[in-house]
N, C-alpha and C positions, 0 to 999 in steps of 0.2 A: 504494500500500500504506500509506504514511504517513497519507494522507488518511483512509482507512478506519479506521485505528487511532484517529485523532483523533476521528472521528465516534463510534466505539464508546465511547471514554472520556467524551465529552460526554454521551452517552445514559445510560451507566451511572451517572455521578455526578450526573445530574439537572441539569446546567448549562443544558440546552436550555430550561428553564422560566424562567430568569432574564431579566429585562428588559435589553435592550442599552442602555437609556438611562441606567442608573446604574452606577457603578463597582462592580466585584466586591467583595463584602464590606460595601459601604455599606448601612446600614439603610434600609429603605423609609420613605417619608414616612408620617405618621399617616393621611392620606387613603388611601394605598395599602394600609396594614395594615387599615383599616376595610373597604375594598373586598374585600380578600382574605378577611376574616372572614365577610362575608355570602355570598361566593361559596362558601366552604368549607361553611358551614351549608346553603346551597341544595343543593349537591352531595350532602351527607350525607342530607338529607331526601328528595330525589327519587331517590336511588340505590336505594331499597328498594322501589320500585313492583313489580318483578317478584316479590318475595317477599311481597307484601301478604297473600295468603291464608294464609301460614304464620305471620304475626305474631300475637301475642296482642292481646286487646282493649286492654290497657294500653299496649302498644307503639304500636298504631294511634292511640290517644288522645294519646299523647305526640308523635307525628309531626304530628298535626293541630295541637296547641298550638304546636309549634315553627314550623310553617308560618304560623300566625296571627301569631306574634311576629316573623317575618321580613318580613312585608308592609310595615311602615313604612320599613324600610331600602331595599327595592326601589322604593318610591314616590319616593325621593329621586334615582333614576337619571335619565339623559336619556331623552327620550320613547321612542326606539326600543328601547333596552335595557329600559326599564320595561315596555313593551308585551310584549316577548318573555318576560322573566322572570316577569312577573305571570301571563301566560297559562300558562306551564309550571308555575308553583307552584300555580295554581288546579287544574290537571289532576291534579297529584300529590295535593294535599289532597283533591280530590273523589274520587279513587280510594280513598284511605285511609278517607274518611268512608263511602263506599258499602260497603266491605268490613266496616267496623266495624258499620254498621247491619245488614248481613246476618248477621254473627256474633251480634249481639244477638237478632235475630229467630229464629235457629236454636235458641237456648236456650229459647225460649218454647214 
């Protein structure tokens, strides 16, 4: 019972996402913060693919620009992660570009 309560508290407070390699409350290294920043941006960009058809042309154009701006950061990753995230980002960007072009053609 105590173990279940502990697990619930950990999940509720979000402590499960903290790295076990650093002390609790210790700030992340600059490299870790940079890594977290690109990962957060990647997640925000690619999380909207299911809603792509309902997005405005301006929103789609902004997501495409954000994807383009994120590429240099992903290119700095190790080869395996670079290959995975570049592929995923290209797919997200490609979908947004396709939807944007179809919306532009609809208006003609």
